[in-house]
N, C-alpha and C positions, 0 to 999 in steps of 0.2 A: 824777438822770438823767444819763447819759453819752452823748456823741456823739463819733464818730470822723470825721476828715476828712484824707485819704480813708479809706474803709472797706476798700479793696483796693488792691493795687499790686504793683510788681515789685521784687524784690531787686536790688541792683547785681550786674553780671556779674563785675567784678574789684574788688580792694581800692582801685584808683585811682578807681573810679566812686563817685558820691555815694550815700549810703544813702537808703532810703525814709523820709521824715519824715512821721509821723502826728501830727496835732494832736488833743489830747484837750480836751474842753470839758464842764464840769459846771455851767455858769451857770444851767441850767434846773432844778437840784436844788431841791426844796422842803422846808421844815421849819417847824414852828411857832415855833421860835426862830431866832436867827442862827447860821449855820454858821460855826464857828471853825476846823475842821480838815478837810482833804481828804486821804485816804490812797489813793494810786494804787499799783498793782502790775501787773507783767506775768507771766503764767503761760506758760512756754515749753514747747515739745515736749521730751520726755525727752532727746533727743539734743542739745539746745541749752542745757541748764540751766547749764552751766559758763560759757557766753558769753551769757547772757540779758541783753538790753539793759535799762538802767535808765531810769526816767522822769525827764525833765528838767523840773522845775517852772518855770512862768512866773509868772503871777499866781496867787492862791489858787485860782481857779476853772479855770485852764487849765494845760496841760502839753504836752510833746511826747515822742515816742519815736522813736529812729532805728533802723530795722531794716536789718541787713546780710546776714541769712541768711533764705532762704525757708522757709516753714512756716506752720502754723496757730497763732496766738497768742490768748490770752485777756487782755483788759484789764479790770481790776477797779477799782472805786471804792467806798469807804465814807466817809461824812461824819459828823462829830460836831458837835452844836449847843452853844450856850452853857450848856445845862443838863447837859452831859456825856452826853447820849444819843447813841449811835452807831446809825446806820441800817443796815438790811440792805444787804449788798454788792450793787452793780450790776455786771453783767458784760456785755461785748460781745466779739465775735470779729472778728479781722482775718485775712484770707488774704493772705499775702505770697507772691506767685508766683515760682517759679524761672524766670528767663529761659532760653529754649533756647540751647544753645551750638552755634554753626555751625562746621562743619569739613568739609573735603573733600580728596580726593586727585585728582590728574589725571595722565594718561598721554598723552604725545604719541607716536602710533604712527608708525613709520617707513613712508614711502610716497612716491609722487609727489605733487606739489601738486594739489589742496588736501590737507593732512594732516588726519587724524582725531584729535581730542582726546577721550579718554574721561574723564568727570567722575563722581565718586561721593561723595555726601554721607552715606554710611553711618556715618561717625564722629561725625556730629552727634548731640546728645542733649538730652533734656529730663527733668530729675530728678523732676519732680512731675506729669508728664503725658505727652502724646504730641505729636510733630511732625505737623502736618496738611498742611503745604504746603511744597514746595521750589521756589523760583523762581530761575532763572539768567539773567544778562545777560552776553553776551560781546561786548565792544567792541574793534574794531581801532583802529590809529593813524590811520585816516581817519574815525573816529567812526561807522562802520557797526556797528549793534547787532543781535545775534541774541538772541531771547528763547526760553527753553526751560523745561521743568518736569519734575518727577519726581526721586526720590532719586538715580537713576543715569541719565545721558544722554550723548550724544555730539554733537560739533559739528565741522563742516568749516571749516578756517581756511587762509588763505594766509600768505605771509611777513609778518613784522612783529611789532610789540609788541601783545599782546592783554591786555585786562583782564577777568578772570573774576570776577563778583560773584555770590555765593550769598546769598539771603535765605530764612530759614526762619521759619515761623509755628507756634506751639503751639496747643493746644486752648483756651487762655485768650485767644487773640488777640495774645499777645506775640510780637515778632519779634526776630531777631538777624541780623546781616549780617557776612560775611567776604569779603575781596577778595584776589586774587593777580594778579600780572603775569607773563605767560608770553611769552617771546621765541621766535618761530617762525622757524627758518632753513630754507631750501630744501634739497632732497635733494642728495646729492653728484652730481658730473658723471657722466652716464650714457651717454657717447659710446661707440658700438660701432665695431669695425673689421671687416675682411673675416674675419679669423681670431679665435678666442676669446682672451680675456685673463684671467689670474689677477689679480684686483683686490686681493685681500688673502689672507693665510694666517697660520697660527699653530697653537697647540695649546690644548686645553681639557681639564681646567683647566691653567693655567700655574703654579700653586702646588700641588705634589703632596706629599701626606702620606706619611710613612714606611711606612704600611700600604697605600698604593695600589699597584696592580700594572699599571695601564694608563692610557692617556689617548687622546684623539682628536686626530689631525692633521686640521685643517679648512682649507678653501679656499673663497673666494668667487670665482666664475668668471662672466664675462660672455660669453654666446654671441656668435659672429660672425654672418656671413650664413647659415651653416648650423648646425643643431643640434649640440650637443656629443655626441661619441661616447664619450670616456673622459677621466678625470682621474687622474693617478697621482703618487705621491711617489717620488723616486729619489735615490740617493746619487750624489755626484759621482764616486765610484769605480765605473768601468764594471762592470756585472754584479754589483755588491755587494748592493744592496737596491732593490727596486721594489715598492711597495704600490699596488694598485689602489684607488681611492677610489669610494665609492658616493654617490648623490644623497641629501642629508640635508635638503632644503628648497629652496624657491624664494621669494625676496623679492618684495614687491609690484611692484618695478621690473623684475622679470625676471631679476636676477642669481641664480645658482644656488649653493647651498652643497653641498660635497662633504666626506666624511669618510673616514678610515681609522683603525681602532683599533689602537694599538701596545701590545703586552703585554710586560712584563718582570718579573723577580723582585723582589718587594717588598723594599726596602732595598738593592738592588744599585747604585743611583745616588744619589750624594750631591752636595750643593752646588748650584751654579748653572751651567747651560749657557747661554752668552751668544753663541755664534757658530754657531748651528744652520743658518741660512739663508745661502747664498752660493755662490760658484764654486770655493772652495778644496777641497783634499783633505779628506774627512771631513765636509764640509757637505752640505746637502740642497737639492733643488729640487723644484718642482711644475710639471708640464706638462699641457697639455690638447690633445686632438685633436678635430676636428669629424668629421662623418660621412664625409667624404672623406679622413680621416687627415691633414688639413692641421694642422701643428703651430702651437700658439699661441706666445706668448712664453714665457719660462721665469721663474718666480718665484724669487728676488725682483728680477729685472732690471727696470729702467726703460729703455725703448727709444725711440729717436728715428729716424724714417725716413719713407718714403712710405706713410703709413697714412691714407688718406682715410676720412671718416666713412661708416658703413654703417647700414642697418636691421638690428636684431638678431632672430634667430630665437628669441624668448622663449617660455617656458612659462607656464602659469597659476600663481599663487601656491600654495605648498604648505607644510604645517606643518614646523617645524624639529625635528630629532631628534638633534642632537649632545649630548654629555655637558655637563650644565648645572650641575655642582657649584659651589657658592659657598664661599668661605672668609671668615675674619674680615675680611681686607683685600680691596680690589678687585683685579681682574686685567685686563690687556689680553689679549684672546683672539686677535684677528687685527689685522693692519695691512697697509697697502699703498698703492697709488696708483690713481687713477681719472681718466682712462684710464691703463693701464700701458704702452700703445704710443702715443707722441706723434707726431702728424704734424709735418712740418718747418715748417708754417705756424702751429702752435699757439703760444700764449704763456702757458698756465696749465694746471694740473691740480690735483686734490684729493688731499691725503693723507687717508686714512680709517683709522679705528680702531673696532673693536667691543670694548666694555668691559663687564665684569660687576662690579656693585657688591658690596661685602661687607656687613658689619653696618650701616655708616653710608652715607648717600647720598654720591655723588661730588661733590667740589668743583671740581676742575680735571683736565683731560687736556691734557698739554703735549708738543708736539713740540719736541725740542731736539737740537742737535749737542753731542756730548760735551765739546768744548772751550768750550762756552757762547757761541760766536760767534753762534749762531742759537737762539732760544727763542721759541716762539709758543704761545698758548693755542688749543686746538681748540674748535669750537662743537658743542654737542649738537644733533642734527638728528632724533632720533626713537628710539623704543624698539621692539625686535623683539618678536614675539609671546611669546617665552620670557623676556622681561625684560632681555636684554642690550641695551646702549645703543650707539647709533651716533654717532660724532663725525667732523667733517671740518675741514680747514684748506685753504683755497684758496691755492696758491702761484703767483704771477705772476712771469714772467721775460721778459727780452728775447729775441726770436727769435735763435737761434744760441748763446745763453749756455750751454746744456746740451750743445753740440756740434753740428757740422754733418756729417751723414752723407755719405759719398762717393756718387757716382751709383750707384743700384741697391743701396746698402748701408745699414747701420744703425749707430747709436751705441748702445752698451749700458753702462749704469751697473749693475754687477753686485753691488756690495758696499756699499750705502748703509746697511744696518742692522747694528749691532754695537757693541762696546765701545771701539773705537779713537777717537782724538781727532777725526778727520775724519768719523766715522760718526754715524748718527742713532739716537735711541731715542724711545719714547713713554712718558711717565711719567704714572701716574694717582695722584691725591691725594684722599683722602676728607675728610669734614668735620672729622675730628680734626686735619687739617693735616699728617699724616705721609705722605711719599712711600712708597707701599706696593708698587708693582710697576712694572717698566719693561720694555717690549717691546724686543728679542726674547728677554729672559731666560726660561728655564724653571727654576723653583726647586724643589728637593727638600729637605724638612725636616719640621718638625712643623707641619702645616697641616690640622688636622681639619676635616671638612666642617661648614659652617654650615647648620644645619637651620632651616626656617621656624618661627617662634614660634607 
């Protein structure tokens, strides 16, 4: 007679975990003579025969087996007495359960506080059964806990460090848990002025393949006290180029996205354009008018003047529709300042960037001066509905440090972005550690589109 203890159990989840130890006991075996030999064996599933565990003998009547892989196994025993007679084989079955594997993805959606975090455990799996329960715990740094359930769910969170714990249960009652820590930063500065402001601008994609023949010029515009009437791209050369931009989305905070599609002959532009935005001959600006034709500031200018805070004439959120092509490497799509018109009494603003990941997740987004005197890592603050990510860096300064405007006048910093030593750029680095794109560069070369797998 053969007994197993335990008769069922869970296989280890990783090689570092202890195997399932099953104790074999034949002390109740009966025979007319004395038993002199115990023969144990394990019959493994067909796909485990090459790594079938061996029986580790203890005393003559007892043994153990260590199971590292889930499956259905047969344990057999035959005994031989002192007369040389071998009994019929005794056989018992043991079910070694596959532990479910917990996994989830999360997306922090860009919005005003509280932010929405989407969580999806669809990547969790159970190799020998089904997952029957998904349980979530979301704990903030004040130890406030939210409990949720379901394979996919959402949770509202405020600023701070949050711990997301997922526990799954399979149809054998086995559980597995995974935990992630998520840092939530507040949205970028959303101060409005009397007139509209171009908060950020750029092009998409910023890495253009030799077979491409167009890209979208994009701008993130904050309304002032009145709704926006028009947004346009213009050349610094008077009368040379002016493209009217169309509404391409409204973010949850009321900032509006505009775009204009620029077409060119494929292959006609080569290398890198690094000085597109600015006041010089051959550079470009973006301007906005409200419904009374009041002019906003001019992108990429950072302005200081008598600009008291106002309530903005915002629209409801609307879907984003600009070109969303991804490349192997990440790209900085837009960058700028919020607010872009600073009141004389202000002492800080946010530098913001909208970044598109490539094949690998983004590791860092860095604002830096080209002479390396200034270098700061920007903070992720949320994901747009199209997957582009939003980053910010809050820059604090002493009042007057950026210039004191004359009575009734303004100070304009017109050429902050570019390749010169005193100018600034935003560099994005993916998990491979390679610096792959720097705003405001527009790169032309071999950059085929990265298709979803």
